[in-house]
Structure formats: C-alpha cells, structure tokens
PDB file of N, CA, C and O in Angstrom:
ATOM      1  N   MET A   1       0.823  -1.069  -0.133  1.00  0.00           N
ATOM      2  CA  MET A   1       0.153  -0.028   0.209  1.00  0.00           C
ATOM      3  C   MET A   1       0.819   1.423  -0.063  1.00  0.00           C
ATOM      4  O   MET A   1       0.469   2.372  -0.765  1.00  0.00           O
ATOM      5  N   LYS A   2       1.916   1.198   0.780  1.00  0.00           N
ATOM      6  CA  LYS A   2       2.710   2.339   0.702  1.00  0.00           C
ATOM      7  C   LYS A   2       3.423   3.011  -0.615  1.00  0.00           C
ATOM      8  O   LYS A   2       3.717   4.186  -0.832  1.00  0.00           O
ATOM      9  N   ILE A   3       3.591   1.828  -1.416  1.00  0.00           N
ATOM     10  CA  ILE A   3       4.424   2.287  -2.656  1.00  0.00           C
ATOM     11  C   ILE A   3       3.196   2.781  -3.534  1.00  0.00           C
ATOM     12  O   ILE A   3       3.475   3.498  -4.496  1.00  0.00           O
ATOM     13  N   ASP A   4       1.816   2.457  -3.288  1.00  0.00           N
ATOM     14  CA  ASP A   4       0.913   3.231  -4.192  1.00  0.00           C
ATOM     15  C   ASP A   4       0.767   4.522  -3.553  1.00  0.00           C
ATOM     16  O   ASP A   4       0.625   5.471  -4.325  1.00  0.00           O
ATOM     17  N   VAL A   5       0.771   4.751  -2.377  1.00  0.00           N
ATOM     18  CA  VAL A   5       0.480   6.061  -1.747  1.00  0.00           C
ATOM     19  C   VAL A   5       1.595   7.021  -2.247  1.00  0.00           C
ATOM     20  O   VAL A   5       1.340   8.118  -2.742  1.00  0.00           O
ATOM     21  N   MET A   6       3.022   6.461  -2.058  1.00  0.00           N
ATOM     22  CA  MET A   6       4.141   7.407  -2.670  1.00  0.00           C
ATOM     23  C   MET A   6       3.865   7.533  -4.067  1.00  0.00           C
ATOM     24  O   MET A   6       3.857   8.711  -4.426  1.00  0.00           O
ATOM     25  N   TYR A   7       3.632   6.685  -4.992  1.00  0.00           N
ATOM     26  CA  TYR A   7       3.282   6.931  -6.441  1.00  0.00           C
ATOM     27  C   TYR A   7       2.498   8.056  -6.682  1.00  0.00           C
ATOM     28  O   TYR A   7       2.846   9.008  -7.380  1.00  0.00           O
ATOM     29  N   ARG A   8       1.354   7.928  -6.053  1.00  0.00           N
ATOM     30  CA  ARG A   8       0.291   9.080  -6.247  1.00  0.00           C
ATOM     31  C   ARG A   8       0.733  10.432  -5.706  1.00  0.00           C
ATOM     32  O   ARG A   8       0.379  11.468  -6.268  1.00  0.00           O
ATOM     33  N   ALA A   9       1.485  10.436  -4.646  1.00  0.00           N
ATOM     34  CA  ALA A   9       2.137  11.610  -4.174  1.00  0.00           C
ATOM     35  C   ALA A   9       3.075  12.035  -5.222  1.00  0.00           C
ATOM     36  O   ALA A   9       3.049  13.225  -5.535  1.00  0.00           O
ATOM     37  N   LEU A  10       3.889  11.259  -5.806  1.00  0.00           N
ATOM     38  CA  LEU A  10       4.929  11.585  -6.615  1.00  0.00           C
ATOM     39  C   LEU A  10       4.208  12.210  -7.847  1.00  0.00           C
ATOM     40  O   LEU A  10       4.625  13.239  -8.378  1.00  0.00           O
ATOM     41  N   LYS A  11       3.185  11.587  -8.242  1.00  0.00           N
ATOM     42  CA  LYS A  11       2.405  11.955  -9.459  1.00  0.00           C
ATOM     43  C   LYS A  11       1.783  13.265  -9.103  1.00  0.00           C
ATOM     44  O   LYS A  11       1.764  14.168  -9.940  1.00  0.00           O
ATOM     45  N   CYS A  12       1.359  13.397  -8.116  1.00  0.00           N
ATOM     46  CA  CYS A  12       0.824  14.858  -8.001  1.00  0.00           C
ATOM     47  C   CYS A  12       1.850  15.892  -7.845  1.00  0.00           C
ATOM     48  O   CYS A  12       1.733  17.053  -8.237  1.00  0.00           O
ATOM     49  N   LYS A  13       2.898  15.372  -7.224  1.00  0.00           N
ATOM     50  CA  LYS A  13       3.815  16.977  -7.151  1.00  0.00           C
ATOM     51  C   LYS A  13       4.463  17.075  -8.439  1.00  0.00           C
ATOM     52  O   LYS A  13       4.548  18.211  -8.906  1.00  0.00           O
ATOM     53  N   PHE A  14       4.969  16.048  -9.153  1.00  0.00           N
ATOM     54  CA  PHE A  14       5.409  16.298 -10.597  1.00  0.00           C
ATOM     55  C   PHE A  14       4.603  16.822 -11.568  1.00  0.00           C
ATOM     56  O   PHE A  14       5.093  17.341 -12.571  1.00  0.00           O
ATOM     57  N   SER A  15       3.143  16.731 -11.346  1.00  0.00           N
ATOM     58  CA  SER A  15       2.062  17.267 -12.326  1.00  0.00           C
ATOM     59  C   SER A  15       1.963  18.909 -11.815  1.00  0.00           C
ATOM     60  O   SER A  15       1.666  19.818 -12.590  1.00  0.00           O
ATOM     61  N   THR A  16       2.237  19.085 -10.521  1.00  0.00           N
ATOM     62  CA  THR A  16       2.012  20.503 -10.073  1.00  0.00           C
ATOM     63  C   THR A  16       3.012  21.544 -10.486  1.00  0.00           C
ATOM     64  O   THR A  16       2.745  22.671 -10.905  1.00  0.00           O
ATOM     65  N   TYR A  17       4.164  21.030 -10.317  1.00  0.00           N
ATOM     66  CA  TYR A  17       5.553  21.776 -10.159  1.00  0.00           C
ATOM     67  C   TYR A  17       6.193  21.562 -11.633  1.00  0.00           C
ATOM     68  O   TYR A  17       6.939  20.587 -11.723  1.00  0.00           O
ATOM     69  N   ALA A  18       6.027  22.240 -12.647  1.00  0.00           N
ATOM     70  CA  ALA A  18       6.487  22.116 -14.045  1.00  0.00           C
ATOM     71  C   ALA A  18       8.164  21.993 -13.909  1.00  0.00           C
ATOM     72  O   ALA A  18       8.780  21.184 -14.602  1.00  0.00           O
ATOM     73  N   HIS A  19       8.752  22.768 -13.067  1.00  0.00           N
ATOM     74  CA  HIS A  19      10.220  22.916 -13.082  1.00  0.00           C
ATOM     75  C   HIS A  19      10.741  21.373 -12.531  1.00  0.00           C
ATOM     76  O   HIS A  19      11.695  20.838 -13.095  1.00  0.00           O
ATOM     77  N   LEU A  20      10.156  20.811 -11.572  1.00  0.00           N
ATOM     78  CA  LEU A  20      10.309  19.415 -11.046  1.00  0.00           C
ATOM     79  C   LEU A  20      10.087  18.288 -12.286  1.00  0.00           C
ATOM     80  O   LEU A  20      10.765  17.266 -12.392  1.00  0.00           O
ATOM     81  N   THR A  21       9.142  18.633 -13.080  1.00  0.00           N
ATOM     82  CA  THR A  21       8.856  17.761 -14.210  1.00  0.00           C
ATOM     83  C   THR A  21      10.086  17.817 -15.091  1.00  0.00           C
ATOM     84  O   THR A  21      10.596  16.775 -15.502  1.00  0.00           O
ATOM     85  N   GLU A  22      10.566  18.992 -15.384  1.00  0.00           N
ATOM     86  CA  GLU A  22      11.576  19.301 -16.331  1.00  0.00           C
ATOM     87  C   GLU A  22      12.991  18.642 -15.929  1.00  0.00           C
ATOM     88  O   GLU A  22      13.750  18.136 -16.756  1.00  0.00           O
ATOM     89  N   MET A  23      13.243  18.718 -14.545  1.00  0.00           N
ATOM     90  CA  MET A  23      14.262  18.248 -13.867  1.00  0.00           C
ATOM     91  C   MET A  23      14.358  16.579 -13.881  1.00  0.00           C
ATOM     92  O   MET A  23      15.371  15.886 -13.973  1.00  0.00           O
ATOM     93  N   LEU A  24      13.075  16.201 -13.770  1.00  0.00           N
ATOM     94  CA  LEU A  24      12.973  14.714 -14.087  1.00  0.00           C
ATOM     95  C   LEU A  24      13.214  14.289 -15.389  1.00  0.00           C
ATOM     96  O   LEU A  24      14.137  13.516 -15.646  1.00  0.00           O
ATOM     97  N   LEU A  25      12.453  14.736 -16.235  1.00  0.00           N
ATOM     98  CA  LEU A  25      12.794  14.400 -17.676  1.00  0.00           C
ATOM     99  C   LEU A  25      14.230  14.514 -18.018  1.00  0.00           C
ATOM    100  O   LEU A  25      14.766  13.714 -18.785  1.00  0.00           O
ATOM    101  N   SER A  26      14.974  15.673 -17.361  1.00  0.00           N
ATOM    102  CA  SER A  26      16.398  15.772 -17.867  1.00  0.00           C
ATOM    103  C   SER A  26      17.469  14.549 -17.517  1.00  0.00           C
ATOM    104  O   SER A  26      18.654  14.486 -17.842  1.00  0.00           O
ATOM    105  N   THR A  27      16.761  13.691 -16.828  1.00  0.00           N
ATOM    106  CA  THR A  27      17.370  12.380 -16.314  1.00  0.00           C
ATOM    107  C   THR A  27      17.268  11.216 -17.295  1.00  0.00           C
ATOM    108  O   THR A  27      17.841  10.138 -17.142  1.00  0.00           O
ATOM    109  N   ALA A  28      16.477  11.546 -18.319  1.00  0.00           N
ATOM    110  CA  ALA A  28      16.162  10.370 -19.306  1.00  0.00           C
ATOM    111  C   ALA A  28      17.438   9.737 -19.539  1.00  0.00           C
ATOM    112  O   ALA A  28      18.470  10.370 -19.768  1.00  0.00           O
ATOM    113  N   GLY A  29      17.342   8.292 -19.470  1.00  0.00           N
ATOM    114  CA  GLY A  29      18.384   7.259 -19.783  1.00  0.00           C
ATOM    115  C   GLY A  29      19.091   7.065 -18.681  1.00  0.00           C
ATOM    116  O   GLY A  29      19.937   6.180 -18.812  1.00  0.00           O
ATOM    117  N   SER A  30      19.043   7.651 -17.482  1.00  0.00           N
ATOM    118  CA  SER A  30      19.791   7.538 -16.364  1.00  0.00           C
ATOM    119  C   SER A  30      18.865   6.522 -15.233  1.00  0.00           C
ATOM    120  O   SER A  30      17.641   6.482 -15.104  1.00  0.00           O
ATOM    121  N   VAL A  31      19.702   5.903 -14.644  1.00  0.00           N
ATOM    122  CA  VAL A  31      19.143   5.093 -13.597  1.00  0.00           C
ATOM    123  C   VAL A  31      19.101   5.858 -12.181  1.00  0.00           C
ATOM    124  O   VAL A  31      20.156   6.191 -11.641  1.00  0.00           O
ATOM    125  N   LEU A  32      18.003   6.094 -11.667  1.00  0.00           N
ATOM    126  CA  LEU A  32      17.716   6.854 -10.468  1.00  0.00           C
ATOM    127  C   LEU A  32      17.904   6.166  -9.177  1.00  0.00           C
ATOM    128  O   LEU A  32      17.250   5.136  -9.018  1.00  0.00           O
ATOM    129  N   VAL A  33      18.636   6.532  -8.286  1.00  0.00           N
ATOM    130  CA  VAL A  33      18.647   5.832  -7.046  1.00  0.00           C
ATOM    131  C   VAL A  33      18.803   6.702  -5.837  1.00  0.00           C
ATOM    132  O   VAL A  33      19.731   7.505  -5.745  1.00  0.00           O
ATOM    133  N   GLU A  34      17.913   6.546  -4.932  1.00  0.00           N
ATOM    134  CA  GLU A  34      17.771   7.344  -3.828  1.00  0.00           C
ATOM    135  C   GLU A  34      18.920   6.903  -2.887  1.00  0.00           C
ATOM    136  O   GLU A  34      19.085   5.791  -2.384  1.00  0.00           O
ATOM    137  N   SER A  35      19.763   8.140  -2.746  1.00  0.00           N
ATOM    138  CA  SER A  35      20.938   7.679  -1.932  1.00  0.00           C
ATOM    139  C   SER A  35      20.805   7.863  -0.498  1.00  0.00           C
ATOM    140  O   SER A  35      21.188   8.866   0.104  1.00  0.00           O
ATOM    141  N   SER A  36      20.308   6.967  -0.040  1.00  0.00           N
ATOM    142  CA  SER A  36      19.945   6.670   1.576  1.00  0.00           C
ATOM    143  C   SER A  36      20.660   5.420   1.949  1.00  0.00           C
ATOM    144  O   SER A  36      20.334   4.277   1.631  1.00  0.00           O
ATOM    145  N   PRO A  37      21.780   5.829   2.737  1.00  0.00           N
ATOM    146  CA  PRO A  37      22.503   4.656   3.481  1.00  0.00           C
ATOM    147  C   PRO A  37      21.768   3.851   4.609  1.00  0.00           C
ATOM    148  O   PRO A  37      22.280   2.873   5.153  1.00  0.00           O
ATOM    149  N   HIS A  38      20.626   4.303   4.892  1.00  0.00           N
ATOM    150  CA  HIS A  38      20.132   3.790   6.141  1.00  0.00           C
ATOM    151  C   HIS A  38      18.605   3.220   5.652  1.00  0.00           C
ATOM    152  O   HIS A  38      18.146   2.245   6.247  1.00  0.00           O
ATOM    153  N   ASP A  39      17.840   3.846   4.564  1.00  0.00           N
ATOM    154  CA  ASP A  39      16.600   3.245   4.324  1.00  0.00           C
ATOM    155  C   ASP A  39      16.803   2.203   3.161  1.00  0.00           C
ATOM    156  O   ASP A  39      17.101   2.542   2.016  1.00  0.00           O
ATOM    157  N   LEU A  40      16.642   1.112   3.501  1.00  0.00           N
ATOM    158  CA  LEU A  40      16.880  -0.014   2.451  1.00  0.00           C
ATOM    159  C   LEU A  40      15.590  -0.586   1.736  1.00  0.00           C
ATOM    160  O   LEU A  40      15.571  -1.587   1.021  1.00  0.00           O
ATOM    161  N   PHE A  41      14.483   0.249   2.063  1.00  0.00           N
ATOM    162  CA  PHE A  41      13.328   0.113   1.351  1.00  0.00           C
ATOM    163  C   PHE A  41      13.243   1.134   0.252  1.00  0.00           C
ATOM    164  O   PHE A  41      13.189   0.682  -0.891  1.00  0.00           O
ATOM    165  N   TRP A  42      13.218   2.639   0.435  1.00  0.00           N
ATOM    166  CA  TRP A  42      13.117   3.595  -0.473  1.00  0.00           C
ATOM    167  C   TRP A  42      14.529   3.890  -1.001  1.00  0.00           C
ATOM    168  O   TRP A  42      14.646   4.445  -2.093  1.00  0.00           O
ATOM    169  N   GLY A  43      15.499   3.578  -0.348  1.00  0.00           N
ATOM    170  CA  GLY A  43      16.878   3.760  -0.793  1.00  0.00           C
ATOM    171  C   GLY A  43      17.597   2.678  -1.456  1.00  0.00           C
ATOM    172  O   GLY A  43      17.191   1.523  -1.584  1.00  0.00           O
ATOM    173  N   GLY A  44      18.846   3.223  -1.918  1.00  0.00           N
ATOM    174  CA  GLY A  44      19.750   2.022  -2.420  1.00  0.00           C
ATOM    175  C   GLY A  44      20.678   1.381  -1.470  1.00  0.00           C
ATOM    176  O   GLY A  44      21.401   0.450  -1.826  1.00  0.00           O
ATOM    177  N   GLY A  45      20.678   1.832  -0.326  1.00  0.00           N
ATOM    178  CA  GLY A  45      21.567   1.477   0.749  1.00  0.00           C
ATOM    179  C   GLY A  45      23.002   1.758   0.518  1.00  0.00           C
ATOM    180  O   GLY A  45      23.273   2.267  -0.569  1.00  0.00           O
ATOM    181  N   ARG A  46      23.867   1.546   1.254  1.00  0.00           N
ATOM    182  CA  ARG A  46      25.238   1.636   1.354  1.00  0.00           C
ATOM    183  C   ARG A  46      26.038   1.228   0.021  1.00  0.00           C
ATOM    184  O   ARG A  46      26.842   1.878  -0.648  1.00  0.00           O
ATOM    185  N   GLU A  47      25.555  -0.027  -0.128  1.00  0.00           N
ATOM    186  CA  GLU A  47      26.504  -0.758  -1.165  1.00  0.00           C
ATOM    187  C   GLU A  47      25.616  -1.370  -2.158  1.00  0.00           C
ATOM    188  O   GLU A  47      26.010  -2.330  -2.819  1.00  0.00           O
ATOM    189  N   GLY A  48      24.348  -0.837  -2.318  1.00  0.00           N
ATOM    190  CA  GLY A  48      23.482  -1.145  -3.457  1.00  0.00           C
ATOM    191  C   GLY A  48      22.662  -2.344  -3.019  1.00  0.00           C
ATOM    192  O   GLY A  48      22.126  -3.032  -3.889  1.00  0.00           O
ATOM    193  N   GLU A  49      22.508  -2.683  -1.574  1.00  0.00           N
ATOM    194  CA  GLU A  49      21.760  -3.643  -1.246  1.00  0.00           C
ATOM    195  C   GLU A  49      20.262  -3.054  -0.787  1.00  0.00           C
ATOM    196  O   GLU A  49      19.498  -3.871  -0.272  1.00  0.00           O
ATOM    197  N   GLY A  50      19.879  -1.896  -0.924  1.00  0.00           N
ATOM    198  CA  GLY A  50      18.545  -1.510  -0.762  1.00  0.00           C
ATOM    199  C   GLY A  50      17.617  -1.706  -1.936  1.00  0.00           C
ATOM    200  O   GLY A  50      18.041  -1.648  -3.090  1.00  0.00           O
ATOM    201  N   LEU A  51      16.400  -1.929  -1.653  1.00  0.00           N
ATOM    202  CA  LEU A  51      15.350  -2.018  -2.729  1.00  0.00           C
ATOM    203  C   LEU A  51      15.138  -0.741  -3.585  1.00  0.00           C
ATOM    204  O   LEU A  51      14.475  -0.923  -4.606  1.00  0.00           O
ATOM    205  N   ASN A  52      15.577   0.508  -3.352  1.00  0.00           N
ATOM    206  CA  ASN A  52      15.407   1.520  -4.099  1.00  0.00           C
ATOM    207  C   ASN A  52      14.073   1.867  -4.596  1.00  0.00           C
ATOM    208  O   ASN A  52      13.944   2.364  -5.715  1.00  0.00           O
ATOM    209  N   TYR A  53      13.023   1.623  -3.791  1.00  0.00           N
ATOM    210  CA  TYR A  53      11.651   2.015  -4.369  1.00  0.00           C
ATOM    211  C   TYR A  53      11.244   3.403  -4.737  1.00  0.00           C
ATOM    212  O   TYR A  53      10.260   3.618  -5.446  1.00  0.00           O
ATOM    213  N   LEU A  54      11.993   4.329  -4.260  1.00  0.00           N
ATOM    214  CA  LEU A  54      11.721   5.746  -4.656  1.00  0.00           C
ATOM    215  C   LEU A  54      12.358   5.860  -5.963  1.00  0.00           C
ATOM    216  O   LEU A  54      11.729   6.383  -6.883  1.00  0.00           O
ATOM    217  N   GLY A  55      13.512   5.434  -6.134  1.00  0.00           N
ATOM    218  CA  GLY A  55      14.326   5.719  -7.535  1.00  0.00           C
ATOM    219  C   GLY A  55      13.383   4.845  -8.564  1.00  0.00           C
ATOM    220  O   GLY A  55      13.188   5.391  -9.650  1.00  0.00           O
ATOM    221  N   ARG A  56      12.774   3.553  -8.359  1.00  0.00           N
ATOM    222  CA  ARG A  56      12.030   2.954  -9.262  1.00  0.00           C
ATOM    223  C   ARG A  56      10.895   3.642  -9.645  1.00  0.00           C
ATOM    224  O   ARG A  56      10.659   3.681 -10.852  1.00  0.00           O
ATOM    225  N   LEU A  57       9.992   4.302  -8.730  1.00  0.00           N
ATOM    226  CA  LEU A  57       8.917   4.977  -8.805  1.00  0.00           C
ATOM    227  C   LEU A  57       9.016   6.280  -9.726  1.00  0.00           C
ATOM    228  O   LEU A  57       8.250   6.631 -10.623  1.00  0.00           O
ATOM    229  N   LEU A  58      10.048   6.831  -9.304  1.00  0.00           N
ATOM    230  CA  LEU A  58      10.654   8.185 -10.268  1.00  0.00           C
ATOM    231  C   LEU A  58      10.752   7.735 -11.762  1.00  0.00           C
ATOM    232  O   LEU A  58      10.238   8.296 -12.730  1.00  0.00           O
ATOM    233  N   MET A  59      11.494   6.643 -11.747  1.00  0.00           N
ATOM    234  CA  MET A  59      11.733   6.285 -13.194  1.00  0.00           C
ATOM    235  C   MET A  59      10.524   5.790 -13.967  1.00  0.00           C
ATOM    236  O   MET A  59      10.351   6.009 -15.166  1.00  0.00           O
ATOM    237  N   GLN A  60       9.680   5.087 -13.163  1.00  0.00           N
ATOM    238  CA  GLN A  60       8.342   4.722 -13.856  1.00  0.00           C
ATOM    239  C   GLN A  60       7.614   5.973 -14.255  1.00  0.00           C
ATOM    240  O   GLN A  60       7.107   6.096 -15.370  1.00  0.00           O
ATOM    241  N   LEU A  61       7.569   6.913 -13.312  1.00  0.00           N
ATOM    242  CA  LEU A  61       6.775   8.347 -13.569  1.00  0.00           C
ATOM    243  C   LEU A  61       7.423   8.895 -14.732  1.00  0.00           C
ATOM    244  O   LEU A  61       6.691   9.290 -15.640  1.00  0.00           O
ATOM    245  N   ARG A  62       8.716   8.990 -14.864  1.00  0.00           N
ATOM    246  CA  ARG A  62       9.362   9.475 -15.916  1.00  0.00           C
ATOM    247  C   ARG A  62       9.178   8.847 -17.238  1.00  0.00           C
ATOM    248  O   ARG A  62       9.276   9.566 -18.233  1.00  0.00           O
ATOM    249  N   SER A  63       8.916   7.563 -17.367  1.00  0.00           N
ATOM    250  CA  SER A  63       8.563   7.015 -18.451  1.00  0.00           C
ATOM    251  C   SER A  63       7.202   7.235 -18.792  1.00  0.00           C
ATOM    252  O   SER A  63       6.893   7.320 -19.981  1.00  0.00           O
ATOM    253  N   GLU A  64       6.385   7.335 -17.931  1.00  0.00           N
ATOM    254  CA  GLU A  64       4.872   7.536 -18.109  1.00  0.00           C
ATOM    255  C   GLU A  64       4.603   8.801 -18.916  1.00  0.00           C
ATOM    256  O   GLU A  64       3.797   8.943 -19.836  1.00  0.00           O
ATOM    257  N   ILE A  65       5.687   9.952 -18.230  1.00  0.00           N
ATOM    258  CA  ILE A  65       5.450  11.293 -18.690  1.00  0.00           C
ATOM    259  C   ILE A  65       6.141  11.157 -20.148  1.00  0.00           C
ATOM    260  O   ILE A  65       5.599  11.901 -20.964  1.00  0.00           O
ATOM    261  N   LEU A  66       7.073  10.484 -20.607  1.00  0.00           N
ATOM    262  CA  LEU A  66       7.812  10.487 -21.866  1.00  0.00           C
ATOM    263  C   LEU A  66       7.031   9.648 -22.729  1.00  0.00           C
ATOM    264  O   LEU A  66       7.459   9.436 -23.864  1.00  0.00           O
ATOM    265  N   GLY A  67       5.848   9.095 -22.319  1.00  0.00           N
ATOM    266  CA  GLY A  67       5.101   7.891 -23.153  1.00  0.00           C
ATOM    267  C   GLY A  67       5.859   6.909 -23.532  1.00  0.00           C
ATOM    268  O   GLY A  67       5.724   6.537 -24.698  1.00  0.00           O
ATOM    269  N   THR A  68       6.702   6.327 -22.802  1.00  0.00           N
ATOM    270  CA  THR A  68       7.472   5.147 -23.251  1.00  0.00           C
ATOM    271  C   THR A  68       7.062   3.784 -22.370  1.00  0.00           C
ATOM    272  O   THR A  68       7.682   2.723 -22.455  1.00  0.00           O
ATOM    273  N   VAL A  69       5.967   3.998 -21.555  1.00  0.00           N
ATOM    274  CA  VAL A  69       5.387   2.874 -20.758  1.00  0.00           C
ATOM    275  C   VAL A  69       4.159   2.108 -21.789  1.00  0.00           C
ATOM    276  O   VAL A  69       3.519   1.143 -21.373  1.00  0.00           O
TER     277      VAL A  69
END
C-alpha cells in the first residue's frame, strides 16, 4: 500500500510543479537511485543492497510522462 501512496504523491507533485517535471525528464536514460544509506526500502543502501523503491517509482513516472510505458 505504501508504494501506491508514494506513487500517487509523486504523480501529484510532478504534475503540479513544471520545473520538477523538467528536472525529472532531464534524467532520461539514467538510473535513479535514492542515496539513502539507512533506508533499505526507499533507498539504495550503502552498497546497493537497498530496494530503491523511490528511484524505481521516479523512473516509472518519468517513463509515463515520456510516453514510453
């Protein structure tokens, strides 16, 4: 459930603020990783052992905005 809530919040945030959408789109082709050494659910962890759900959701949103999903 928290993944769905976060995705909806991100979608709202990026549809509200055009400069954030532009910034997100400028990362096209890049893998996004939440650089959190302590949050292994939302972040990537210290050595890539995290699940990086925030990065995944941002990349999903970016793909949807670009129309590549």
